[in-house]
C-alpha positions as a Markdown table, in Angstrom:
| # | Residue | x | y | z |
|---|---|---|---|---|
| 1 | Met | 306.1 | 142.8 | 66.4 |
| 2 | Thr | 304.9 | 139.2 | 66.9 |
| 3 | Lys | 301.2 | 139.0 | 67.5 |
| 4 | Lys | 300.1 | 137.3 | 70.7 |
| 5 | Leu | 297.2 | 134.9 | 70.1 |
| 6 | Leu | 295.1 | 132.6 | 72.3 |
| 7 | Leu | 293.7 | 129.2 | 71.2 |
| 8 | Leu | 290.7 | 128.1 | 73.1 |
| 9 | Ser | 290.1 | 124.4 | 72.4 |
| 10 | Thr | 286.5 | 123.0 | 72.8 |
| 11 | Gly | 286.7 | 119.7 | 70.9 |
| 12 | Gly | 284.9 | 118.9 | 67.7 |
| 13 | Thr | 286.0 | 117.0 | 64.6 |
| 14 | Ile | 289.2 | 118.9 | 64.4 |
| 15 | Ala | 290.4 | 117.4 | 67.7 |
| 16 | Ser | 288.7 | 114.0 | 67.2 |
| 17 | Val | 290.3 | 110.5 | 67.3 |
| 18 | Val | 289.0 | 107.1 | 66.4 |
| 19 | Ser | 287.2 | 105.2 | 69.2 |
| 20 | Asp | 285.1 | 102.1 | 69.4 |
| 21 | Glu | 282.0 | 104.3 | 69.4 |
| 22 | Gly | 283.1 | 106.4 | 66.5 |
| 23 | Leu | 285.0 | 109.7 | 66.2 |
| 24 | Ala | 285.2 | 111.6 | 69.5 |
| 25 | Pro | 287.2 | 114.6 | 70.7 |
| 26 | Gly | 290.5 | 113.5 | 72.1 |
| 27 | Glu | 293.4 | 115.8 | 71.0 |
| 28 | Ser | 294.4 | 118.7 | 73.1 |
| 29 | Gly | 294.9 | 122.2 | 71.8 |
| 30 | Glu | 298.7 | 121.8 | 72.2 |
| 31 | Glu | 298.6 | 118.7 | 70.1 |
| 32 | Leu | 296.7 | 120.6 | 67.4 |
| 33 | Ile | 299.4 | 123.3 | 67.4 |
| 34 | Lys | 302.2 | 120.7 | 67.2 |
| 35 | Met | 300.7 | 119.2 | 64.1 |
| 36 | Leu | 300.8 | 122.6 | 62.4 |
| 37 | Gly | 304.6 | 123.0 | 62.6 |
| 38 | Arg | 306.2 | 126.4 | 62.6 |
| 39 | Leu | 303.9 | 129.4 | 63.1 |
| 40 | Glu | 304.7 | 133.2 | 63.0 |
| 41 | Tyr | 302.7 | 134.0 | 66.1 |
| 42 | Asp | 303.1 | 133.7 | 69.8 |
| 43 | Ile | 300.4 | 131.3 | 70.7 |
| 44 | Thr | 299.0 | 130.3 | 74.1 |
| 45 | Val | 296.6 | 127.3 | 74.3 |
| 46 | Arg | 293.8 | 126.7 | 76.8 |
| 47 | Asp | 291.6 | 123.6 | 76.7 |
| 48 | Ile | 288.2 | 124.7 | 78.0 |
| 49 | Leu | 285.9 | 121.9 | 76.7 |
| 50 | Glu | 286.2 | 118.6 | 75.0 |
| 51 | Leu | 282.9 | 118.1 | 73.3 |
| 52 | Asp | 281.3 | 117.1 | 70.0 |
| 53 | Ser | 279.6 | 120.3 | 69.0 |
| 54 | Ser | 276.2 | 118.5 | 68.9 |
| 55 | Asn | 276.6 | 118.7 | 72.7 |
| 56 | Ile | 277.5 | 122.4 | 72.8 |
| 57 | Gln | 274.5 | 124.1 | 74.4 |
| 58 | Pro | 273.8 | 127.5 | 76.2 |
| 59 | Glu | 275.8 | 126.4 | 79.2 |
| 60 | Glu | 278.9 | 126.0 | 77.0 |
| 61 | Trp | 278.2 | 129.3 | 75.2 |
| 62 | Lys | 278.6 | 131.0 | 78.5 |
| 63 | Ile | 281.9 | 129.2 | 79.3 |
| 64 | Ile | 283.3 | 130.2 | 75.9 |
| 65 | Ala | 282.1 | 133.8 | 76.1 |
| 66 | Glu | 283.5 | 134.2 | 79.7 |
| 67 | Ala | 286.9 | 132.7 | 78.6 |
| 68 | Ile | 287.1 | 135.1 | 75.7 |
| 69 | Tyr | 286.1 | 138.1 | 77.8 |
| 70 | Asp | 288.5 | 137.2 | 80.6 |
| 71 | His | 291.5 | 137.0 | 78.3 |
| 72 | Arg | 290.6 | 139.7 | 75.7 |
| 73 | Asn | 293.1 | 142.2 | 77.1 |
| 74 | Asp | 296.0 | 139.8 | 77.1 |
| 75 | Tyr | 296.0 | 138.9 | 73.4 |
| 76 | Asp | 295.8 | 140.5 | 70.0 |
| 77 | Gly | 293.2 | 137.9 | 68.9 |
| 78 | Ile | 291.5 | 134.7 | 70.0 |
| 79 | Val | 290.9 | 131.5 | 68.0 |
| 80 | Val | 288.2 | 129.0 | 69.2 |
| 81 | Ser | 288.5 | 125.5 | 67.8 |
| 82 | His | 284.9 | 124.1 | 67.6 |
| 83 | Gly | 282.9 | 121.4 | 66.0 |
| 84 | Thr | 281.1 | 122.4 | 62.8 |
| 85 | Asp | 277.6 | 121.2 | 63.5 |
| 86 | Thr | 276.7 | 124.1 | 65.9 |
| 87 | Met | 279.5 | 126.5 | 65.1 |
| 88 | Ala | 277.2 | 129.0 | 63.4 |
| 89 | Tyr | 274.9 | 129.0 | 66.4 |
| 90 | Thr | 277.9 | 129.6 | 68.7 |
| 91 | Ala | 279.3 | 132.3 | 66.6 |
| 92 | Ser | 276.0 | 134.1 | 66.4 |
| 93 | Met | 275.4 | 133.9 | 70.1 |
| 94 | Leu | 278.9 | 135.1 | 70.9 |
| 95 | Thr | 278.1 | 138.1 | 68.7 |
| 96 | Phe | 275.4 | 139.1 | 71.1 |
| 97 | Met | 277.0 | 138.0 | 74.3 |
| 98 | Leu | 280.2 | 139.9 | 73.5 |
| 99 | Gln | 279.0 | 143.1 | 71.9 |
| 100 | His | 281.7 | 145.7 | 71.0 |
| 101 | Ile | 284.4 | 143.1 | 71.6 |
| 102 | Asp | 287.7 | 144.9 | 70.9 |
| 103 | Ile | 289.8 | 142.1 | 69.3 |
| 104 | Pro | 289.1 | 139.6 | 66.5 |
| 105 | Ile | 287.4 | 136.3 | 67.7 |
| 106 | Val | 287.7 | 133.6 | 65.1 |
| 107 | Leu | 286.0 | 130.2 | 65.3 |
| 108 | Thr | 287.2 | 127.3 | 63.1 |
| 109 | Gly | 287.1 | 123.6 | 62.9 |
| 110 | Ser | 287.3 | 120.9 | 60.2 |
| 111 | Gln | 285.4 | 118.2 | 58.3 |
| 112 | Val | 288.2 | 115.7 | 58.9 |
| 113 | Pro | 290.3 | 115.3 | 62.1 |
| 114 | Met | 293.7 | 117.0 | 62.3 |
| 115 | Asn | 295.6 | 113.7 | 62.5 |
| 116 | Val | 294.2 | 112.3 | 59.2 |
| 117 | Ile | 296.3 | 112.7 | 56.1 |
| 118 | Leu | 294.9 | 115.4 | 53.7 |
| 119 | Ser | 292.6 | 116.8 | 56.4 |
| 120 | Asp | 291.3 | 120.3 | 56.0 |
| 121 | Ala | 292.1 | 121.1 | 59.6 |
| 122 | Pro | 295.7 | 122.5 | 59.2 |
| 123 | Asp | 294.6 | 125.1 | 56.6 |
| 124 | Asn | 291.5 | 126.1 | 58.5 |
| 125 | Leu | 293.5 | 126.6 | 61.7 |
| 126 | Arg | 296.3 | 128.5 | 60.0 |
| 127 | Leu | 293.7 | 130.8 | 58.4 |
| 128 | Ala | 292.0 | 131.3 | 61.7 |
| 129 | Phe | 295.3 | 132.5 | 63.3 |
| 130 | Ala | 295.9 | 134.8 | 60.3 |
| 131 | Ala | 292.4 | 136.2 | 60.7 |
| 132 | Ala | 292.8 | 136.6 | 64.5 |
| 133 | Ala | 296.0 | 138.5 | 63.8 |
| 134 | Asn | 294.7 | 140.8 | 61.1 |
| 135 | Cys | 291.0 | 141.3 | 61.0 |
| 136 | Glu | 289.1 | 144.1 | 62.6 |
| 137 | Pro | 287.4 | 143.4 | 66.0 |
| 138 | Gly | 284.4 | 141.1 | 65.8 |
| 139 | Val | 283.3 | 137.5 | 65.7 |
| 140 | Tyr | 284.2 | 135.4 | 62.7 |
| 141 | Ile | 284.2 | 131.9 | 61.2 |
| 142 | Ala | 287.3 | 130.9 | 59.2 |
| 143 | Phe | 286.8 | 127.9 | 57.0 |
| 144 | Asn | 288.0 | 126.6 | 53.6 |
| 145 | Arg | 290.0 | 129.7 | 52.7 |
| 146 | Lys | 287.3 | 132.2 | 53.7 |
| 147 | Val | 286.7 | 134.4 | 56.7 |
| 148 | Met | 283.0 | 135.1 | 57.4 |
| 149 | Arg | 281.1 | 137.2 | 59.9 |
| 150 | Gly | 280.0 | 134.7 | 62.6 |
| 151 | Cys | 276.4 | 136.1 | 62.6 |
| 152 | Arg | 276.2 | 135.6 | 58.8 |
| 153 | Ser | 277.6 | 132.1 | 58.5 |
| 154 | Val | 275.6 | 128.9 | 57.9 |
| 155 | Lys | 276.7 | 125.3 | 57.6 |
| 156 | Val | 275.4 | 124.2 | 54.2 |
| 157 | Arg | 277.2 | 121.0 | 53.5 |
| 158 | Thr | 277.7 | 117.9 | 55.7 |
| 159 | Thr | 281.0 | 116.4 | 54.3 |
| 160 | Ala | 282.5 | 118.8 | 51.7 |
| 161 | Phe | 285.3 | 121.0 | 52.7 |
| 162 | Asp | 283.4 | 124.2 | 51.8 |
| 163 | Ala | 280.9 | 123.5 | 54.6 |
| 164 | Phe | 280.1 | 127.1 | 55.4 |
| 165 | Glu | 278.9 | 130.0 | 53.4 |
| 166 | Ser | 278.5 | 133.7 | 54.2 |
| 167 | Val | 274.8 | 134.4 | 53.6 |
| 168 | Asn | 273.6 | 137.7 | 52.1 |
| 169 | Val | 277.0 | 139.5 | 52.6 |
| 170 | Pro | 280.4 | 138.7 | 51.0 |
| 171 | Pro | 283.1 | 137.0 | 53.1 |
| 172 | Val | 285.2 | 139.4 | 55.1 |
| 173 | Gly | 288.5 | 137.8 | 53.9 |
| 174 | Glu | 289.7 | 135.2 | 51.5 |
| 175 | Val | 292.8 | 133.3 | 50.5 |
| 176 | Thr | 293.7 | 133.3 | 46.8 |
| 177 | Ser | 296.8 | 132.9 | 44.8 |
| 178 | Asp | 297.6 | 136.5 | 45.8 |
| 179 | Gly | 297.6 | 135.6 | 49.5 |
| 180 | Phe | 295.2 | 136.5 | 52.3 |
| 181 | Ser | 293.2 | 139.6 | 51.5 |
| 182 | Ile | 290.7 | 141.3 | 53.8 |
| 183 | Arg | 287.8 | 143.3 | 52.3 |
| 184 | Asp | 286.6 | 146.7 | 53.6 |
| 185 | His | 283.4 | 145.9 | 55.5 |
| 186 | Arg | 280.9 | 147.9 | 57.5 |
| 187 | His | 281.6 | 147.9 | 61.2 |
| 188 | Pro | 279.1 | 148.3 | 64.0 |
| 189 | Gln | 279.0 | 151.5 | 66.1 |
| 190 | Pro | 281.9 | 151.6 | 68.5 |
| 191 | Gly | 281.1 | 151.1 | 72.2 |
| 192 | Lys | 282.6 | 149.7 | 75.4 |
| 193 | Ser | 283.3 | 145.9 | 75.3 |
| 194 | Gln | 280.8 | 144.1 | 77.5 |
| 195 | Leu | 280.0 | 140.5 | 78.5 |
| 196 | Asn | 276.3 | 139.7 | 78.9 |
| 197 | Thr | 275.4 | 136.0 | 79.0 |
| 198 | Lys | 271.9 | 136.3 | 80.2 |
| 199 | Ile | 269.6 | 134.4 | 77.8 |
| 200 | Asp | 266.2 | 132.8 | 77.7 |
| 201 | Thr | 266.3 | 129.3 | 76.1 |
| 202 | His | 262.6 | 128.8 | 76.2 |
| 203 | Val | 262.2 | 129.6 | 72.5 |
| 204 | Ser | 261.4 | 127.6 | 69.3 |
| 205 | Leu | 262.4 | 127.6 | 65.7 |
| 206 | Val | 259.6 | 126.4 | 63.5 |
| 207 | Lys | 259.7 | 125.6 | 59.7 |
| 208 | Leu | 256.3 | 126.3 | 58.1 |
| 209 | Phe | 254.9 | 123.6 | 55.7 |
| 210 | Pro | 251.6 | 123.1 | 54.0 |
| 211 | Gly | 249.3 | 121.6 | 56.6 |
| 212 | Phe | 251.1 | 122.9 | 59.7 |
| 213 | Asp | 248.5 | 123.1 | 62.5 |
| 214 | Pro | 248.7 | 126.5 | 64.3 |
| 215 | Ala | 247.4 | 124.8 | 67.4 |
| 216 | Leu | 251.0 | 123.6 | 67.8 |
| 217 | Leu | 252.1 | 127.2 | 68.3 |
| 218 | His | 249.6 | 127.6 | 71.1 |
| 219 | Ala | 250.7 | 124.3 | 72.6 |
| 220 | Met | 254.3 | 125.6 | 72.7 |
| 221 | Ala | 253.2 | 128.8 | 74.4 |
| 222 | Lys | 251.2 | 126.8 | 77.0 |
| 223 | Asn | 254.2 | 124.7 | 77.7 |
| 224 | Gly | 256.5 | 127.6 | 78.5 |
| 225 | Cys | 257.8 | 128.9 | 75.1 |
| 226 | His | 258.5 | 132.6 | 75.4 |
| 227 | Gly | 259.3 | 133.4 | 71.7 |
| 228 | Ile | 259.2 | 131.8 | 68.3 |
| 229 | Val | 261.1 | 132.2 | 65.0 |
| 230 | Ile | 259.0 | 131.0 | 62.1 |
| 231 | Glu | 260.7 | 130.1 | 58.8 |
| 232 | Ala | 257.9 | 131.2 | 56.6 |
| 233 | Tyr | 257.5 | 130.9 | 52.8 |
| 234 | Gly | 259.4 | 133.1 | 50.3 |
| 235 | Leu | 259.4 | 136.7 | 51.5 |
| 236 | Gly | 257.7 | 135.7 | 54.7 |
| 237 | Gly | 254.2 | 134.6 | 53.7 |
| 238 | Met | 252.2 | 132.3 | 55.9 |
| 239 | Thr | 248.8 | 130.5 | 55.7 |
| 240 | Ser | 245.8 | 132.7 | 56.3 |
| 241 | Ile | 242.9 | 130.3 | 55.4 |
| 242 | Arg | 241.7 | 127.1 | 57.1 |
| 243 | Arg | 244.9 | 126.5 | 59.3 |
| 244 | Asn | 245.2 | 130.2 | 60.0 |
| 245 | Met | 248.8 | 130.8 | 61.0 |
| 246 | Val | 248.3 | 134.6 | 60.8 |
| 247 | Ala | 245.5 | 134.6 | 63.4 |
| 248 | Ala | 247.6 | 132.4 | 65.7 |
| 249 | Val | 250.6 | 134.7 | 65.4 |
| 250 | Gly | 248.4 | 137.7 | 66.3 |
| 251 | Glu | 246.9 | 136.0 | 69.3 |
| 252 | Leu | 250.3 | 134.9 | 70.6 |
| 253 | Ile | 251.8 | 138.4 | 70.1 |
| 254 | Arg | 248.8 | 139.9 | 72.0 |
| 255 | Asn | 249.6 | 137.5 | 74.8 |
| 256 | Gly | 253.2 | 138.8 | 75.0 |
| 257 | Ile | 255.0 | 136.2 | 72.9 |
| 258 | Pro | 257.2 | 137.7 | 70.1 |
| 259 | Ile | 257.0 | 136.0 | 66.8 |
| 260 | Ile | 259.9 | 136.5 | 64.4 |
| 261 | Thr | 259.3 | 135.8 | 60.7 |
| 262 | Ser | 262.2 | 134.7 | 58.5 |
| 263 | Ser | 262.3 | 133.0 | 55.1 |
| 264 | Gln | 262.9 | 129.4 | 54.4 |
| 265 | Cys | 265.1 | 130.6 | 51.5 |
| 266 | Leu | 268.7 | 130.7 | 52.5 |
| 267 | Tyr | 269.5 | 133.8 | 50.4 |
| 268 | Glu | 267.9 | 137.2 | 50.2 |
| 269 | Arg | 265.4 | 138.8 | 52.6 |
| 270 | Ser | 262.0 | 138.3 | 54.1 |
| 271 | Asp | 259.7 | 141.3 | 53.3 |
| 272 | Leu | 256.2 | 141.2 | 54.9 |
| 273 | Thr | 255.1 | 144.2 | 52.9 |
| 274 | Lys | 255.0 | 142.7 | 49.4 |
| 275 | Tyr | 252.2 | 140.1 | 49.5 |
| 276 | Glu | 248.8 | 140.1 | 51.2 |
| 277 | Val | 249.8 | 137.0 | 53.2 |
| 278 | Gly | 252.8 | 138.8 | 54.6 |
| 279 | Arg | 251.0 | 142.1 | 55.2 |
| 280 | Leu | 248.3 | 140.3 | 57.2 |
| 281 | Ala | 251.1 | 138.9 | 59.5 |
| 282 | Leu | 252.7 | 142.3 | 59.7 |
| 283 | Leu | 249.4 | 143.8 | 60.8 |
| 284 | Glu | 249.2 | 141.2 | 63.5 |
| 285 | Gly | 252.5 | 142.3 | 64.8 |
| 286 | Ala | 254.9 | 139.7 | 63.3 |
| 287 | Ile | 258.5 | 140.9 | 63.4 |
| 288 | Ser | 260.5 | 140.5 | 60.2 |
| 289 | Ala | 264.0 | 139.0 | 60.4 |
| 290 | Arg | 264.8 | 140.6 | 57.0 |
| 291 | Asp | 268.0 | 138.9 | 55.7 |
| 292 | Met | 269.2 | 137.3 | 59.0 |
| 293 | Thr | 270.2 | 133.7 | 59.1 |
| 294 | Ser | 267.9 | 131.4 | 61.2 |
| 295 | Glu | 270.9 | 130.8 | 63.5 |
| 296 | Ser | 271.3 | 134.5 | 64.1 |
| 297 | Ala | 267.6 | 135.2 | 64.5 |
| 298 | Ile | 267.1 | 132.5 | 67.2 |
| 299 | Thr | 270.2 | 133.5 | 69.2 |
| 300 | Lys | 269.2 | 137.2 | 69.0 |
| 301 | Leu | 265.8 | 136.3 | 70.2 |
| 302 | Met | 267.3 | 134.3 | 73.1 |
| 303 | Trp | 269.5 | 137.1 | 74.1 |
| 304 | Gly | 266.8 | 139.8 | 73.8 |
| 305 | Leu | 264.4 | 137.8 | 76.0 |
| 306 | Gly | 267.2 | 137.2 | 78.4 |
| 307 | Gln | 267.4 | 140.9 | 79.0 |
| 308 | Gly | 263.7 | 140.9 | 79.9 |
| 309 | Met | 262.6 | 142.6 | 76.7 |
| 310 | Asp | 258.8 | 142.6 | 75.9 |
| 311 | Val | 257.3 | 142.3 | 72.5 |
| 312 | Lys | 257.8 | 146.0 | 71.6 |
| 313 | Glu | 261.4 | 146.0 | 72.8 |
| 314 | Ile | 262.1 | 142.8 | 70.9 |
| 315 | Thr | 260.6 | 144.5 | 67.8 |
| 316 | Asp | 262.9 | 147.5 | 68.3 |
| 317 | Phe | 265.8 | 145.1 | 68.9 |
| 318 | Phe | 265.2 | 143.3 | 65.6 |
| 319 | Asn | 265.1 | 146.7 | 63.9 |
| 320 | Thr | 268.6 | 147.3 | 65.2 |
| 321 | Asp | 271.8 | 146.1 | 63.6 |
| 322 | Val | 274.0 | 145.1 | 66.5 |
| 323 | Ala | 277.0 | 143.7 | 64.7 |
| 324 | Gly | 276.3 | 143.4 | 61.0 |
| 325 | Glu | 273.8 | 140.5 | 61.5 |
| 326 | Val | 271.0 | 142.2 | 59.5 |
| 327 | Thr | 270.6 | 144.6 | 56.6 |
| 328 | Leu | 268.2 | 147.4 | 57.5 |
| 329 | Asp | 268.1 | 149.5 | 54.3 |
């Protein structure tokens, strides 16, 4: 039986054309499909946005999530064509806005526009359709012959075709000389599909560096920041002498502002229990992001705060694996 798939087009490099101001989205979803030639699926196209992904913001996340939710019962899978620059953020947020989604949702894009000879766009889009037709329910990114969990994907290269990597977990699927293979992978607990787009965007993502003044964290809080993800050193260590980040973190947490501690290292986990500098932060109430990506941590924080969660509830939320975004054991 032919699978019914939906393409939601949002713009990005994949749909871009040359203009006097540089590359800008200009191709419709239908035009993208025509350039692919014959496909083995019954594909419907809807153009919902026409934006460079640098302009994709929370308002657009809601539009995309609502379009997916509204059409989820009409199709076997949904593909979202999207620019690469913020694709990992969008995929992570959709993971939380569309918990327990009951069909595969696959984001893809390209490093080169579809209408350019030798573009990576045709292969990426074909792979996305194959993933939407065959993967288990969930949110994914399909890129450069790999299918990755959306909440585990990070853009790591600016121009190369292998722009995305699956961080701390293997890809869900891969194209090799043997064809398209899907690995067995752990699934989240089953539940009723739901749409919840309530988020709090008054958050910050801070990269710690030697000399960082913790007074800046207090300034953020005074100016309306409701939660902070700190990319700390190594396993999650942060300064505890002179410019005392640990003390600032404790004060902010006592004032009701959750502080998530992740690692600046792309791979492996943060572990606040190993070193004194991490344990001090843990004693102050810092919340470990473990092996989450920064994209996933900041969007999870936005979503949790949007539900009205306090510091304790945010802590419990970050100690919960919603959709494969974190390794707890």
